[in-house]
C-alpha positions as CSV (number, residue, x, y, z in Angstrom):
1,M,0.0,0.0,0.0
2,K,1.3,3.4,-0.8
3,D,-0.7,6.6,0.3
4,I,-3.7,7.0,2.5
5,K,-7.0,8.2,1.0
6,L,-10.1,9.5,2.6
7,I,-13.6,9.1,1.0
8,T,-16.9,10.2,2.5
9,G,-20.5,9.5,1.5
10,N,-23.4,11.8,2.2
11,S,-24.3,10.6,5.7
12,N,-21.9,12.8,7.7
13,V,-19.8,15.0,5.7
14,A,-19.1,17.6,8.4
15,L,-17.5,14.8,10.4
16,S,-15.5,13.5,7.5
17,E,-14.1,17.0,6.9
18,E,-13.1,17.2,10.6
19,V,-11.3,13.9,10.2
20,A,-9.5,14.9,7.2
21,E,-8.5,18.2,8.8
22,Y,-7.1,16.2,11.9
23,L,-5.0,14.0,9.4
24,Q,-4.1,17.0,7.2
25,L,-5.6,15.2,4.2
26,K,-8.0,16.2,1.6
27,L,-11.1,14.1,0.9
28,V,-11.0,12.3,-2.4
29,N,-13.3,13.8,-5.0
30,T,-16.4,11.7,-5.5
31,V,-19.5,12.3,-7.4
32,I,-22.7,10.9,-5.8
33,K,-25.9,11.5,-7.7
34,R,-29.5,10.1,-7.9
35,F,-31.4,9.0,-11.0
36,G,-35.0,9.9,-11.4
37,D,-36.2,6.5,-9.9
38,G,-34.0,6.9,-6.8
39,E,-31.0,4.7,-8.0
40,I,-27.6,5.9,-6.7
41,S,-24.9,6.8,-9.2
42,I,-21.2,6.9,-7.9
43,K,-17.9,8.0,-9.5
44,V,-14.5,8.3,-7.8
45,D,-12.6,11.0,-9.5
46,D,-9.1,10.6,-8.1
47,N,-6.7,7.7,-8.5
48,V,-6.8,5.2,-5.7
49,R,-4.8,2.3,-7.3
50,G,-2.9,0.6,-4.5
51,S,-4.0,3.2,-1.8
52,D,-5.0,2.4,1.7
53,V,-8.6,3.9,1.5
54,F,-10.9,4.8,4.4
55,V,-14.5,5.2,3.4
56,I,-16.3,7.3,6.3
57,Q,-20.1,6.7,6.3
58,S,-22.5,6.3,9.1
59,T,-25.5,4.1,8.5
60,C,-27.8,6.7,10.1
61,A,-31.0,8.0,8.5
62,P,-31.9,7.6,5.7
63,V,-30.4,4.3,6.7
64,N,-30.9,2.3,3.5
65,D,-29.7,5.1,1.2
66,N,-26.5,5.3,3.2
67,V,-25.8,1.6,3.4
68,M,-26.3,1.4,-0.5
69,E,-24.1,4.5,-1.0
70,Y,-21.4,2.7,1.1
71,L,-21.7,-0.6,-0.8
72,L,-21.4,1.2,-4.2
73,L,-18.5,3.2,-3.1
74,V,-16.7,0.1,-2.1
75,D,-17.4,-1.7,-5.3
76,A,-16.2,1.3,-7.2
77,L,-12.9,1.3,-5.3
78,K,-12.4,-2.4,-5.6
79,R,-12.8,-2.2,-9.3
80,A,-10.3,0.8,-9.3
81,S,-7.7,-1.4,-7.7
82,A,-7.6,0.1,-4.2
83,G,-5.0,-1.6,-2.1
84,R,-7.0,-2.0,1.1
85,I,-10.6,-0.7,1.8
86,T,-11.5,0.1,5.6
87,A,-15.2,1.0,6.4
88,V,-15.2,3.8,9.0
89,I,-18.7,3.6,10.4
90,P,-19.1,6.0,13.3
91,Y,-22.8,4.8,13.8
92,Y,-23.6,1.1,12.9
93,G,-27.2,1.0,12.0
94,Y,-29.5,-2.1,12.3
95,A,-27.3,-2.9,15.5
96,R,-30.4,-3.3,17.7
97,Q,-31.6,-6.3,15.5
98,D,-28.6,-8.5,16.6
99,R,-30.7,-11.6,17.6
100,K,-34.0,-13.4,17.1
101,V,-36.5,-12.2,19.6
102,Q,-39.5,-13.5,17.8
103,P,-40.2,-16.3,15.3
104,R,-39.4,-15.7,11.6
105,V,-37.4,-12.5,12.0
106,P,-34.1,-11.6,10.4
107,I,-30.8,-10.9,12.2
108,S,-30.3,-7.8,10.4
109,A,-27.1,-6.8,12.0
110,K,-25.5,-10.0,10.8
111,L,-26.8,-9.5,7.3
112,L,-25.5,-6.0,7.1
113,A,-22.0,-7.2,8.3
114,D,-22.2,-9.8,5.4
115,L,-23.1,-7.2,2.8
116,I,-20.2,-4.9,4.0
117,A,-17.7,-7.8,3.8
118,V,-18.9,-9.3,0.5
119,A,-18.8,-5.8,-1.2
120,G,-15.1,-5.8,-0.9
121,T,-14.3,-4.3,2.6
122,H,-11.1,-5.5,4.2
123,R,-11.5,-4.1,7.8
124,V,-14.1,-2.1,9.8
125,L,-13.5,0.8,12.2
126,T,-16.6,1.7,14.3
127,I,-17.7,3.4,17.7
128,D,-19.7,2.0,20.5
129,L,-21.6,-0.9,19.0
130,H,-25.0,-1.4,20.5
131,A,-24.0,-5.0,21.2
132,G,-20.4,-6.0,21.5
133,Q,-21.0,-9.4,20.0
134,I,-21.7,-7.7,16.7
135,Q,-18.0,-7.7,16.1
136,G,-18.2,-11.4,15.8
137,F,-20.8,-11.1,13.0
138,F,-17.8,-10.0,10.7
139,N,-15.4,-12.4,9.2
140,I,-13.0,-9.5,8.7
141,P,-11.1,-7.5,11.3
142,V,-13.1,-5.0,13.4
143,D,-11.6,-2.2,15.4
144,H,-14.3,-1.2,18.1
145,L,-13.7,2.4,19.5
146,Y,-15.1,3.8,22.7
147,A,-16.4,7.4,23.1
148,V,-16.2,7.1,26.9
149,P,-13.0,9.1,27.2
150,L,-14.6,12.0,25.3
151,L,-17.7,11.9,27.7
152,L,-15.6,11.6,30.8
153,H,-13.5,14.7,29.8
154,H,-16.7,16.8,29.4
155,I,-18.4,15.3,32.5
156,K,-15.2,16.2,34.7
157,E,-15.1,19.7,33.2
158,S,-18.8,20.5,33.3
159,L,-20.8,18.5,35.8
160,P,-20.8,18.4,39.5
161,V,-18.8,15.2,39.8
162,G,-18.6,15.3,43.6
163,N,-22.3,14.7,44.1
164,L,-23.0,12.7,40.8
165,V,-24.6,9.2,40.4
166,I,-24.3,7.6,37.1
167,V,-27.6,5.7,36.1
168,A,-28.1,2.9,33.7
169,P,-31.5,3.3,32.0
170,D,-31.8,-0.5,31.5
171,A,-29.8,-3.7,32.2
172,G,-28.1,-3.5,28.9
173,A,-26.4,-0.1,29.9
174,V,-25.0,-1.4,33.2
175,E,-21.5,-2.4,32.1
176,R,-21.0,0.9,30.3
177,S,-22.3,2.8,33.4
178,R,-20.3,0.9,35.9
179,S,-17.1,1.6,33.8
180,V,-17.8,5.5,34.0
181,A,-18.9,5.4,37.6
182,R,-15.7,3.6,38.6
183,R,-13.5,6.2,36.5
184,L,-15.3,9.0,38.2
185,N,-15.4,7.5,41.7
186,C,-19.0,7.9,41.7
187,S,-21.8,5.6,42.8
188,M,-24.3,4.0,40.3
189,A,-28.1,3.2,40.0
190,I,-30.1,1.3,37.6
191,I,-33.5,1.9,36.2
192,D,-35.9,-1.2,36.1
193,K,-37.5,-0.9,32.6
194,R,-40.1,-2.8,30.8
195,R,-40.1,-2.9,26.9
196,E,-43.8,-3.0,25.7
197,Q,-42.8,-3.2,21.9
198,A,-40.2,-1.4,19.6
199,N,-39.5,2.2,20.6
200,E,-41.9,2.0,23.6
201,C,-40.5,1.3,27.1
202,K,-41.8,2.0,30.6
203,A,-39.5,2.9,33.5
204,E,-40.9,1.4,36.8
205,N,-38.3,1.4,39.6
206,V,-35.0,2.9,40.6
207,I,-32.4,0.5,42.1
208,G,-29.9,2.4,44.0
209,D,-29.8,5.7,46.0
210,V,-30.3,9.1,44.1
211,N,-32.0,11.1,46.7
212,G,-30.4,14.5,47.1
213,K,-27.9,13.7,44.1
214,D,-27.3,15.0,40.7
215,V,-27.6,12.1,38.2
216,L,-26.3,11.3,34.7
217,V,-28.4,8.9,32.6
218,L,-25.8,7.1,30.4
219,D,-26.6,5.0,27.3
220,D,-25.2,4.2,24.0
221,M,-27.8,5.9,21.9
222,I,-31.0,8.1,22.3
223,D,-33.6,7.2,19.7
224,T,-37.1,8.5,20.4
225,A,-36.0,9.6,23.9
226,G,-38.8,7.9,25.5
227,T,-36.6,5.8,27.7
228,T,-34.4,8.7,28.7
229,V,-37.2,11.1,29.5
230,Q,-39.0,8.5,31.5
231,A,-35.9,7.7,33.4
232,A,-35.3,11.3,34.2
233,Q,-38.9,11.7,35.5
234,I,-38.7,8.7,37.8
235,L,-35.3,9.8,39.1
236,K,-36.7,13.3,39.9
237,E,-39.6,11.5,41.8
238,N,-37.0,9.6,43.8
239,G,-35.3,12.7,44.9
240,A,-32.6,13.4,42.2
241,L,-31.7,17.2,42.2
242,K,-30.5,17.7,38.6
243,V,-30.8,15.2,35.8
244,Y,-28.3,15.0,32.9
245,A,-28.2,12.6,30.0
246,A,-25.4,11.3,27.8
247,C,-25.1,9.0,24.8
248,T,-22.6,8.2,21.9
249,H,-25.3,8.0,19.1
250,P,-27.9,10.7,19.1
251,V,-30.4,9.0,16.7
252,L,-33.2,11.5,17.9
253,S,-36.0,10.3,15.7
254,G,-39.8,11.0,15.8
255,P,-40.9,13.0,18.9
256,A,-37.3,12.9,20.4
257,I,-36.5,16.7,20.3
258,E,-40.1,17.6,21.6
259,R,-39.7,15.2,24.5
260,I,-36.3,16.3,25.5
261,N,-37.4,20.0,25.4
262,G,-40.5,19.2,27.6
263,S,-38.4,17.0,30.1
264,V,-36.7,17.7,33.4
265,I,-33.4,16.9,31.8
266,E,-30.8,19.9,32.1
267,Q,-28.4,18.8,29.4
268,V,-28.1,16.0,26.9
269,I,-24.4,15.3,26.0
270,V,-23.9,13.5,22.6
271,T,-21.3,13.0,20.0
272,N,-21.3,13.8,16.2
273,T,-21.4,10.3,15.0
274,I,-24.6,11.2,13.5
275,P,-25.1,14.7,12.1
276,L,-27.3,17.1,14.2
277,E,-27.2,20.4,12.3
278,D,-30.9,20.5,11.7
279,K,-31.8,19.7,15.4
280,M,-29.3,21.8,17.2
281,S,-31.4,25.0,16.8
282,K,-34.5,23.1,18.0
283,C,-33.0,21.8,21.3
284,P,-30.7,24.1,23.4
285,K,-30.1,21.4,25.8
286,I,-27.9,19.3,23.4
287,V,-24.1,19.5,23.8
288,V,-22.3,17.9,20.9
289,L,-18.6,16.4,21.3
290,S,-16.6,15.6,18.2
291,V,-15.2,12.3,17.6
292,A,-13.1,13.4,14.8
293,S,-9.7,13.2,16.7
294,L,-10.6,9.7,18.0
295,L,-11.4,8.5,14.4
296,G,-8.4,10.3,13.0
297,E,-6.0,8.9,15.4
298,A,-7.4,5.4,14.9
299,I,-7.1,5.7,11.1
300,K,-3.6,6.9,11.5
301,R,-2.7,3.8,13.6
302,I,-4.4,1.4,11.3
303,H,-2.4,2.8,8.3
304,E,0.8,2.6,10.2
305,E,-0.1,-0.9,11.5
306,S,0.3,0.2,15.2
307,S,-1.9,-0.4,18.2
308,I,-5.5,0.8,18.4
309,S,-6.1,-0.6,22.0
310,S,-3.3,1.8,23.4
311,L,-5.6,4.8,22.6
312,F,-7.7,3.8,25.7
313,K,-5.0,3.1,28.2
């Protein structure tokens, strides 16, 4: 492999530009168009023969368009004799469909992994997978990054750490919350949640002491914000003083912004794995942290064949 090349799809151009700036590189010129019937047309204008190519594309909304864009970009690069193709997927869509929870349903996260590999991808770089076992769905190397260091830095600088309790909004978030609580030397609580159906959950009890404490509800993503807002309300009812929320992936679909604005939450800390330009003006409670330096450093180390895990030591 010779030089390093960065390519972006349309899913998160602003983040791609930040990564390119961190690496002091220019994004490869690509032309992505739509035909009248919705088909996607891709053309890579620069020479990539023998290059180490990194394609930055979150599979966020519109999910299927962004997935198809990525697959076509990879096919174009493969046919242009790129040396190695790495998928940089800040947010991995379909991750919540990682197992069969009902009869006759697909395991969509596995299917997407197969599509990415079959298209011609050699390795994957992603951040905070919804389920860690998704790494095993790939038959190619996966570098799994964590946004916790970014969140920790902001929490230490901006929140009242001395009186803070880290709250896991459900059982699946316990490991992440425990890790953050340990690093901040804080106590932890758990919300007992019942899932009625997709995108509908009900918070029922708080396991742990939050009375007279400031609390931070920590999760990997916030989608419709129903879980987060309900958790904030029940924490308030159990004596919490101020309620904050934090996540890596701000999906914020449907009524999410309206719910957050009308909730008791003081601040929602997120990263830019998913673009939020159109939502920031509608919700002053949102604070966005950039993952560009994290991705940029990981890309640099992959290109140089050096350690990724040492980033988190």
